[in-house]
C-alpha positions in Angstrom: -26.7 -1.7 -11.2 -25.0 1.7 -11.8 -25.3 2.6 -8.1 -23.7 -0.7 -7.1 -20.8 -0.1 -9.4 -20.4 3.5 -8.2 -20.4 2.3 -4.6 -17.7 -0.3 -5.4 -15.6 2.3 -7.0 -16.0 4.7 -4.0 -15.1 1.9 -1.6 -12.0 1.0 -3.6 -11.0 4.7 -3.7 -11.4 5.0 0.0 -9.4 1.9 0.7 -6.7 2.7 -1.8 -4.1 -0.1 -2.0 -5.6 -1.7 1.1 -8.2 -3.2 -1.2 -5.5 -5.7 -2.3 -4.7 -6.4 1.3 -8.1 -7.6 2.5 -7.8 -10.4 5.0 -4.1 -9.8 5.4 -2.2 -8.5 8.5 -0.1 -5.7 7.0 1.5 -3.2 9.4 4.8 -2.3 7.8 5.9 -2.0 4.2 8.2 -5.0 4.6 5.1 -7.1 5.4 3.9 -6.4 1.8 7.2 -7.7 0.5 6.9 -10.9 2.6 3.2 -11.5 1.7 3.0 -14.8 -0.1 -0.6 -14.3 -1.3 0.4 -11.3 -3.5 2.2 -11.3 -6.9 5.3 -9.3 -7.3 3.5 -6.8 -9.4 0.7 -6.4 -6.8 3.4 -5.8 -4.1 5.0 -3.1 -6.3 1.6 -1.5 -6.9 0.8 -1.4 -3.2 4.3 -0.1 -2.2 4.3 2.5 -5.0 0.9 3.8 -3.9 2.0 3.8 -0.2 5.0 6.0 -1.2 2.8 8.5 -3.1 2.0 12.0 -1.8 -1.6 11.0 -1.7 -1.0 9.1 1.5 1.3 11.8 3.0 0.5 12.6 6.7 -0.6 16.2 7.2 2.2 18.2 8.8 4.6 15.2 8.4 5.3 15.1 4.7 8.0 12.4 5.1 5.5 10.0 6.6 2.8 7.9 4.8 -0.4 6.2 6.1 -2.6 4.0 4.1 -6.0 2.9 5.2 -6.0 -0.5 7.0 -2.6 0.0 8.6 -2.2 0.9 12.3 0.1 3.8 12.0 2.1 6.0 9.7 5.5 4.9 8.5 8.4 6.9 7.1 8.8 7.3 3.4 12.3 5.9 3.8 10.8 2.7 5.1 8.5 2.4 2.1 11.4 3.0 -0.2 13.5 0.4 1.6 10.7 -2.1 1.0 10.6 -1.2 -2.7 14.4 -1.7 -2.9 14.1 -5.1 -1.1 11.3 -6.1 -3.6 13.5 -5.1 -6.5 16.4 -7.2 -5.0 14.2 -10.3 -4.5 12.4 -10.2 -7.9 15.0 -8.5 -10.1 13.0 -5.5 -11.1 
């Protein structure tokens, strides 16, 4: 049982916020904002994680890439999606 739990945690760590995106086509940060299957708080969690330094691209610190997305995006694009989320949901 402990090994199964440890494996689940390792998988979640490797996938990062993409664990919340399973089965969804997410390519850009705005796709997260538009996703109808996610709560506003899940969207904020995903976008905040996407913006974190943890997902910074080596040698391109102003770009982010999360597992499960096809390419890196600019930090500005992630921040714009967060602003749009705030506008839509009044955060």
